[in-house]
C-alpha positions as CSV (number, residue, x, y, z in Angstrom):
1,X,-30.2,42.7,0.7
2,X,-29.8,41.4,-2.9
3,X,-33.3,41.1,-4.4
4,X,-32.5,38.6,-7.1
5,X,-32.1,35.7,-4.7
6,X,-35.3,35.6,-2.6
7,X,-37.2,38.5,-4.0
8,X,-37.2,40.3,-0.7
9,X,-38.8,43.7,-0.3
10,X,-36.6,46.7,0.1
11,X,-35.8,47.6,3.7
12,X,-35.1,51.0,5.2
13,X,-32.6,49.5,7.7
14,X,-29.0,48.6,6.8
15,X,-26.3,46.7,8.6
16,X,-23.7,49.2,10.0
17,X,-20.1,48.6,9.2
18,X,-18.3,46.8,12.0
19,X,-21.6,46.2,13.9
20,X,-23.3,43.0,12.7
21,X,-27.0,42.4,13.0
22,X,-27.3,40.0,15.9
23,X,-29.8,37.1,15.5
24,X,-30.3,35.1,18.6
25,X,-32.1,31.7,18.6
26,X,-33.5,31.1,22.0
27,X,-35.9,28.6,23.6
28,X,-35.4,26.9,27.0
29,X,-37.3,23.8,25.8
30,X,-35.5,21.3,23.7
31,X,-36.8,19.6,20.5
32,X,-38.2,22.7,18.9
33,X,-35.9,22.7,15.9
34,X,-34.0,25.7,17.3
35,X,-30.5,24.7,16.1
36,X,-31.8,23.3,12.8
37,X,-33.5,26.5,12.1
38,X,-30.5,28.6,13.1
39,X,-28.0,26.8,10.9
40,X,-30.4,26.9,7.9
41,X,-31.0,30.6,8.3
42,X,-27.2,31.1,8.5
43,X,-26.6,29.1,5.3
44,X,-29.5,31.0,3.6
45,X,-28.0,34.3,4.4
46,X,-24.6,33.1,3.2
47,X,-26.2,32.2,-0.1
48,X,-27.5,35.8,-0.3
49,X,-23.9,37.0,-0.2
50,X,-23.8,38.1,3.4
51,X,-20.8,37.5,5.6
52,X,-22.3,35.3,8.3
53,X,-20.7,34.1,11.6
54,X,-22.2,32.1,14.4
55,X,-21.6,31.3,18.0
56,X,-22.7,28.0,19.5
57,X,-23.4,28.5,23.2
58,X,-23.8,24.8,24.0
59,X,-20.2,23.5,24.4
60,X,-21.5,19.9,25.1
61,X,-24.0,19.4,22.2
62,X,-22.5,21.9,19.7
63,X,-25.3,21.2,17.1
64,X,-24.6,24.2,15.0
65,X,-20.8,23.8,15.2
66,X,-21.1,20.1,14.3
67,X,-23.3,21.0,11.3
68,X,-20.7,23.4,10.0
69,X,-17.9,20.9,10.7
70,X,-19.8,18.3,8.7
71,X,-20.4,20.8,5.9
72,X,-16.7,21.7,5.6
73,X,-15.7,18.0,5.6
74,X,-18.2,17.3,2.8
75,X,-16.9,20.2,0.7
76,X,-13.3,19.2,1.1
77,X,-14.1,15.5,0.2
78,X,-16.1,16.5,-2.9
79,X,-13.9,19.4,-3.9
80,X,-16.8,21.9,-3.7
81,X,-17.0,25.5,-2.7
82,X,-20.4,26.5,-1.3
83,X,-21.5,29.5,0.9
84,X,-20.7,28.5,4.5
85,X,-21.0,30.5,7.7
86,X,-18.2,30.6,10.2
87,X,-18.8,29.1,13.6
88,X,-17.1,29.2,17.0
89,X,-18.1,27.5,20.2
90,X,-18.2,29.7,23.3
91,X,-16.0,28.4,26.1
92,X,-15.6,31.5,28.3
93,X,-16.1,31.8,32.0
94,X,-18.1,35.0,32.3
95,X,-20.8,36.9,30.5
96,X,-18.2,39.6,29.9
97,X,-16.2,37.0,27.9
98,X,-19.3,36.4,25.8
99,X,-19.9,40.1,25.1
100,X,-16.2,40.5,24.2
101,X,-16.5,37.5,21.8
102,X,-19.6,38.9,20.2
103,X,-17.9,42.3,19.6
104,X,-14.8,40.6,18.2
105,X,-16.6,38.5,15.7
106,X,-19.2,41.0,14.6
107,X,-16.5,43.4,13.4
108,X,-15.9,41.2,10.4
109,X,-19.4,40.0,9.4
110,X,-22.9,41.3,8.4
111,X,-24.9,38.9,10.5
112,X,-24.0,37.2,13.7
113,X,-26.1,34.2,14.7
114,X,-26.1,32.9,18.3
115,X,-27.6,29.6,19.1
116,X,-28.6,29.4,22.8
117,X,-28.7,26.1,24.7
118,X,-32.1,24.7,25.5
119,X,-31.9,25.8,29.1
120,X,-31.7,28.9,31.3
121,X,-28.2,30.0,32.3
122,X,-26.4,33.4,32.6
123,X,-24.8,33.1,29.2
124,X,-28.2,32.4,27.5
125,X,-29.7,35.4,29.3
126,X,-26.7,37.6,28.3
127,X,-27.1,36.5,24.6
128,X,-30.8,37.4,24.6
129,X,-30.0,40.9,25.9
130,X,-27.6,41.3,22.9
131,X,-30.2,40.3,20.3
132,X,-31.3,42.7,17.5
133,X,-33.6,39.9,16.3
134,X,-34.7,37.3,18.8
135,X,-36.1,34.1,17.3
136,X,-38.0,31.6,19.4
137,X,-38.9,28.4,17.5
138,X,-41.7,26.3,19.0
139,X,-43.7,23.2,18.1
140,X,-47.4,23.7,17.6
141,X,-48.5,22.4,20.9
142,X,-49.7,23.9,24.2
143,X,-46.7,22.0,25.9
144,X,-44.4,24.4,24.0
145,X,-46.8,27.4,24.4
146,X,-46.6,27.0,28.2
147,X,-43.1,28.3,28.0
148,X,-44.5,31.7,26.9
149,X,-48.0,31.8,28.5
150,X,-50.5,29.7,30.5
151,X,-54.0,29.1,29.2
152,X,-57.3,28.2,30.7
153,X,-58.0,24.5,30.4
154,X,-61.5,24.9,29.1
155,X,-61.5,28.2,27.1
156,X,-57.8,28.2,26.0
157,X,-57.7,31.9,26.8
158,X,-54.3,33.2,28.0
159,X,-54.3,33.5,31.8
160,X,-50.8,34.9,32.4
161,X,-47.3,35.2,31.1
162,X,-44.9,32.3,31.8
163,X,-41.3,32.6,33.0
164,X,-39.7,32.8,29.5
165,X,-41.9,35.7,28.4
166,X,-41.1,37.5,31.6
167,X,-37.3,36.9,31.0
168,X,-37.6,38.4,27.6
169,X,-39.5,41.4,29.0
170,X,-36.7,42.0,31.5
171,X,-34.1,41.6,28.7
172,X,-35.8,44.2,26.6
173,X,-35.8,46.6,29.5
174,X,-32.1,46.2,29.9
175,X,-31.5,46.4,26.2
176,X,-33.3,49.8,26.0
177,X,-30.2,51.4,27.4
178,X,-28.0,49.6,24.9
179,X,-30.3,50.8,22.1
180,X,-29.4,54.4,23.0
181,X,-25.7,54.0,24.1
182,X,-24.6,51.7,21.2
183,X,-27.1,52.9,18.6
184,X,-28.5,49.4,18.1
185,X,-32.1,48.8,16.9
186,X,-35.0,47.9,19.1
187,X,-35.2,44.1,19.7
188,X,-37.5,42.4,17.3
189,X,-38.9,39.2,18.9
190,X,-40.3,36.6,16.5
191,X,-42.0,33.3,17.5
192,X,-41.5,30.7,14.8
193,X,-44.1,27.9,14.5
194,X,-42.2,24.8,13.5
195,X,-43.5,21.3,12.7
196,X,-47.1,22.4,11.9
197,X,-47.7,19.8,9.3
198,X,-48.9,17.1,11.6
199,X,-51.0,19.2,14.0
200,X,-54.7,18.6,14.2
201,X,-56.6,21.5,12.7
202,X,-58.7,22.3,15.8
203,X,-55.7,22.4,18.1
204,X,-53.8,24.5,15.5
205,X,-56.6,27.1,15.5
206,X,-56.6,27.3,19.3
207,X,-52.8,27.8,19.3
208,X,-53.1,30.5,16.6
209,X,-55.7,32.4,18.7
210,X,-53.6,32.1,21.8
211,X,-50.4,33.2,20.1
212,X,-52.2,36.2,18.6
213,X,-53.5,37.2,22.0
214,X,-50.1,36.8,23.6
215,X,-48.3,38.6,20.9
216,X,-50.4,41.7,21.6
217,X,-49.6,41.5,25.3
218,X,-45.9,40.9,25.0
219,X,-45.0,42.4,21.7
220,X,-43.7,39.6,19.5
221,X,-44.4,38.6,15.8
222,X,-45.5,35.2,14.7
223,X,-44.4,33.4,11.5
224,X,-44.4,30.0,10.0
225,X,-41.2,28.0,10.3
226,X,-40.0,24.6,9.1
227,X,-42.4,21.7,8.9
228,X,-41.6,18.2,10.2
229,X,-39.5,16.6,7.5
230,X,-37.0,13.7,7.6
231,X,-34.8,15.6,5.1
232,X,-33.5,18.0,7.8
233,X,-32.2,15.1,9.9
234,X,-30.8,13.2,6.9
235,X,-28.8,16.2,5.7
236,X,-27.0,16.7,9.1
237,X,-24.2,14.2,8.6
238,X,-23.2,15.9,5.3
239,X,-23.8,19.4,6.5
240,X,-25.7,20.2,3.4
241,X,-29.0,22.1,3.2
242,X,-31.9,22.2,0.8
243,X,-30.4,25.3,-0.8
244,X,-27.5,23.3,-2.1
245,X,-29.2,22.5,-5.3
246,X,-27.2,20.2,-7.7
247,X,-25.5,18.4,-4.8
248,X,-28.4,16.5,-3.2
249,X,-29.4,14.1,-5.9
250,X,-33.1,13.9,-7.0
251,X,-35.4,15.9,-4.8
252,X,-39.1,15.2,-4.4
253,X,-41.9,17.7,-4.3
254,X,-41.9,17.8,-0.5
255,X,-38.3,18.8,-0.5
256,X,-39.0,21.7,-3.0
257,X,-41.8,22.8,-0.7
258,X,-39.4,22.7,2.3
259,X,-36.9,24.9,0.4
260,X,-39.7,27.4,-0.1
261,X,-40.5,27.3,3.6
262,X,-36.9,28.2,4.4
263,X,-36.9,31.1,1.9
264,X,-40.3,32.4,3.3
265,X,-38.9,32.2,6.9
266,X,-35.8,34.3,6.0
267,X,-38.1,36.8,4.3
268,X,-40.4,37.0,7.4
269,X,-37.5,37.8,9.7
270,X,-37.4,41.2,8.0
271,X,-33.6,41.6,8.4
272,X,-31.8,44.7,7.4
273,X,-30.0,45.2,4.1
274,X,-26.3,44.8,3.8
275,X,-24.0,46.4,1.2
276,X,-21.4,44.2,-0.4
277,X,-20.1,44.6,-3.9
278,X,-19.2,40.9,-4.2
279,X,-22.6,39.7,-3.0
280,X,-23.8,36.5,-4.7
281,X,-27.1,37.1,-6.3
282,X,-28.0,33.6,-7.3
283,X,-28.7,30.6,-5.1
284,X,-26.7,27.6,-6.4
């Protein structure tokens, strides 16, 4: 991956030609910033020069697709050309249709981002099984943690896995066959802690401890995500992101910090390198 943009460390993994690295954003609970995180990562990778495509698995809400639509409309209206991921909405009838769509799109891109709906259905499960990198955004609260594991009410120690963690465990077992047959990497599961800015310190420490304990049991990594900021919601109608410097007007200090959060998140995902001679090395 080009080092000049985000100063990312060298990686020993590379994206194989015709086989995009699949990044699936999945959480069965709504309101965690899942789609917002997905679209910002997609735009960030586009700025790095990667060919990025995305699949929106929620044909009703279509948050990622609507964001890209808004972005394209803004670029046309202002006469701009900015890095923009492609996006399609999945409207198939079977999980086989989804797998076929994934294989069709990934043949022409470096990274394929799939945004799961905030619910459990066969398509969401199939997408998780296809993930090279699985990203689960969550708010810093035990309400969201309950999706992964249940804790004791007094000690806050993890008592047992919850249904979503068990679902991921099963998906990993199924994927192990795919790893060998299709020469795909082992699934890397990352829990992203969003909206940490307004969480009380004692509760944050308890969550940190519980997440560390659970990560050792289940095998996921934990990283910081995007803080609670109005700017993310304000930019949706235009489809712009904090990486679109020079097109957002005057930005305050908090917005500059938010941009750094996004860059740090992309770095923490530890994605493979891609090789493109026309890669853009500078973030506009």
